[in-house]
N, C-alpha and C positions, 0 to 999 in steps of 0.2 A: 504494500500500500504506500503510495507517495503522498506526502502532505506538503502544502506550501509553507513557507517560513512563518507567515502570519498565523497559521493554525498551530504550528509547533510552539510558538511563543505564548499561546493562550494557556491559562490555567484550567485544569479540568473542573467540570461541574457535574456532580452525580445526577443520574437520571432517576427520578422518583416514580413517575407515572409508568405503568406497564399495562396498557390497554390491550385486551385480546381483539382480534378481528371480529367483526360482527358475525354471529353464527348464521349459516345458511342451511335451508332444508335439503337433505339428501337422503332419499330412500327411507323415509320414515324417521330420520334422526336429525338433530341439530348439530352441525359440524363447524368447528372453528378451523377453516381451511388455511393451512400455512404452506403446504407442499402440494405438488401435482398429484401425488398418490393419495391425498386427502379427498380427491374429487371423484364422485360417482354419480351416474344419472343416465336416463334414457330420454332423448328428445328429438324433435324434428326442426328443420329450418329451411328457408328458401333463399336462393341466391340468383343473381342475374348477371349476364355478361355486360361488358362496357357499352356496346352498341344496343343492348337490350333486345337482341334477336332471339334469345332463348333463356330458359330458366332451369334451375335444378332444385329438387326437393331432396334434402339429405337427412337421413335418420341415423343416429349414432347411439350405441349402448356402451357406456363407459363404466368400467369397474376399477376402482383404485387408480384412477388416472390413465388407464390404458384402454384404448378402443378395442372392444371385444367383438363388435358387430357393426356393420355398415350397410346401409341400403341407399343406393344412389339412383334417383329417378330424374330423367331429363326430358325436356320437350323443346321443340322449336328450331333445332339446329342439328344437322346430320353429323357433323364432327363431334358434337357434344356426346353422342351415344358412345363413340369410341373412347372419348376422354373419360366417360363414366366407368368403362371397363378397366382402364388403367387406375383410376382413382380408387376403385373397390379393392384392387390388389394392394395399393399403397397404404390405405388407411388402417386396415386391421393390424393390430399389434403395435401401433405407434401410441405414444402418449398424446394427449390432446394438445400439449404445447408443441411437440414435434409436428403434429398434423397441421397446426395453425401456420407453421413456418415452412411447410413443404409445398412445392408446386404441385397442385392437384390437376394440372394440365389445362383445365378450362376455367376461365374467369368466373363463370356462374358457380362452379363447384367450389372454387376458392372463396367466393363471397358467402356461399352457404356455410362453409366451414367457419368463417369469421362470425357469422350470426349465431351458429350453434355454440361456439366457444363462449360467447357472452352469456348465453342462457345457462350453460353448464356451470361456469365458474361463479355465477351470481345466484345459483340455486333456483333457477326458474325452469327446471326440467319437468317433463310430463310425469316423471316418477318421484317428484320431490317428497310427496307424502305417502308413498307406497312402501310398506315395510319390506326391506331387502331389495327394493327396486323391481325391475322386470327381468325375467329370465332371458338368457341369450337365445335368440330365436323370435323375440317379440317383433322385431322389424319385419321378419319374413311373414308373420301372421297378418301384418298390415295389408299385405297383398291379396289376402283371401285364398280360397282353395285352389284357384287357377294359377296362383303365383304370377299375376299380371297387374301392372299399374292401372289404376282407374283413370281413364282419359276422357275428357269431354271436348268434342270438336264441333263447333257450330259456325255456319256461314250465313250471311244475310245481305241483301241489297234492298234499297228503298223501292226499286222498280219491280223486283220479283219476290221479295219476302225472304223468309227464313228457310234454311236447309239444315236439318239435323244430320250429322255425318257419323259421329261416334258418341255413344253414351257409356255410362258405367257398365251397362249390361253387355255392350259389344258394338259391333259394326252395324250401323243402321242401314237396312235394305229398303225400307219403305216408310213414307210419312203418310199417315191417314188424315184426310181432309173431310170436313163436312160440306153441306151444300153451299156454304158461304166461303168455301176454300180456306177455312181456318183449321189449324192443326188440332186434332183431337186424340192423337196417339201415334205410335210408331212400331214398326217391326224391326227385328234385329237378329243377328247371328252372333253367338258367343264364339269368337275365333279360338279362344283358349280351350273351351270344351270340345269344339270341332276337332282341333288338333289332337286332343287326348283320345277322342273316339277313334280317329285314324290310327294313332299309335297302338291302340288296343285291338286293332284288326278290322274295323269297319271300313267299307269303301267310302271314298269322298262324298258321293251323293247321299248315302245313308247318314254319314256324319253330319253333313250340312242340314239335313232335315231334323236330326235329333237335337242339333244345337240352336235351332230357331226358337224365337219367342216373340212376344208382343206386349205392349204396355199401353194403357188407356182404352179409349172406346173404338178400337180398331174395327170391331165387328159392325159398328154403326156408320162406318165411313161411306161417304158418297163416292170417293175414289181414293186410290193409294198411288202415290208417285214415287219414282226412284229419285232420291235427292241428288244423285250424282249425274243424272242424265236428263231429268225433266225439270 
């Protein structure tokens, strides 16, 4: 340690106050966090890239300062999906401080990591008041049985109105309209289920039929349009 001459010439004054850091809630406990290994929690956060062409939803499960589980979901940029693949390999096993200062390839993923870091170290995690936190695998459960991200894709123009393209249930194949051409429901195919059916031996046409579904008053429709062609 190097001190300036002015400091060396000062007389010492004893430190009386010894305030602990404010306790933060972590997995059902109040913790005075002083070191990285004092930090645990499961949480989500969203980041965006500099030109705001895409976004990343990042979920991390941290135990004693180390990232044990990472879920990286991206949308809006083709390169971002490949960046997510690299980031998922990079993140697990790192401390949250290492991860904060590691290039996670994509601006959106880096920004999401920054936002998550703030939540985690300030005790604002999803598991803050859950005894022992969430088990490793909680991030995977967020995806549901089909292990697919929930994506909503809608498009609309003033001239021609709305087109539902992708709902949480899956790929929209038809929009149901009433006699006033107002939307009253939609038909869809769950691509995740369809793929599973094919993997289990069904032919594509059978899998397609088994994975179909509908929502709303489709049976009352005056007409059904293909949102991608009509």
